[in-house]
N, C-alpha and C positions, 0 to 999 in steps of 0.2 A: 629928557632928551631921547628921542626915538632912534634906535639903531636899525640899519638896513644891512642885509647881506645880498650881494650880487654875484652871480656866476656869469662870466663874460668870455666869449670866444670871438676872436678876430679872424676874418678870412680875407686877406688881400687878394684881389683879382688881377688877372692879366699881368703878372709879374713873375720873375724867376727869383726874386729876393724876398719871398714871403716871411721867412724866419727872421731876417734882418728888420723888416718893417714891424713885425710883432714885437721883437725885443726893444727896438727904439721906442715904440709906442708905449710899452710898459714902463719905460723910464719916466714918462710924463706923470705917472702916479706918485713919484717920490715927493712931490711938493704938497701932497695931501696927507692928512693924518688918518691913514687907512691901514688896517691889517690886511696883508695880501698873502696869498698862497698860490704861487704859479705852478700849474700842472702841465702835463704834456699836451692837453687839448683845450683846457680852459683855466681861467684864473678866478679865484674867489676873493672878493673884496668885502670888508666889513668896516663900518664906521657910521657916523651920523648921517642923517638923510642928506644934508647939504654937501658933506664931503663925498659921499658915494655918487650922487648925481653929478657933481663937479668933476670927479675923477673919471666917470664914464664919458662925459663930454670931452675931456682932455684926451682920453685914450682914442676916441673916434677921430677927433680933429687932427691929432698927430698922424694917425694912420692914413687919413685921406689926403694929407699933404704929399704922400709918396705914391699912392695907388688908389684905384677904385677899391672899395672895401665893403664887406658885409660884416655886421657885428650882431651877434646873438646874445641876448641878456635875459637872465632869469633873476627876478628880484623878490626878496622875501622880507617881511617884517616880523616873522615868527622867531621867538627866542629859541635858542638851542644850539 
């Protein structure tokens, strides 16, 4: 079973509630079996390929319900 690591940053657009949108969107990750490390600018996710991809989609979908959003993701399959 291959593991992926993803570093993801959300940037809500045209809103004064960016922090709330980001926090709410991060809650969508709770239903996935992912290791998460939330930082001030980005969040690190680690898990199986299926869980990481599903988590990223859920994160984006939740954010776009509230605002236009840009999401920047770096994905790695390197061990370490």
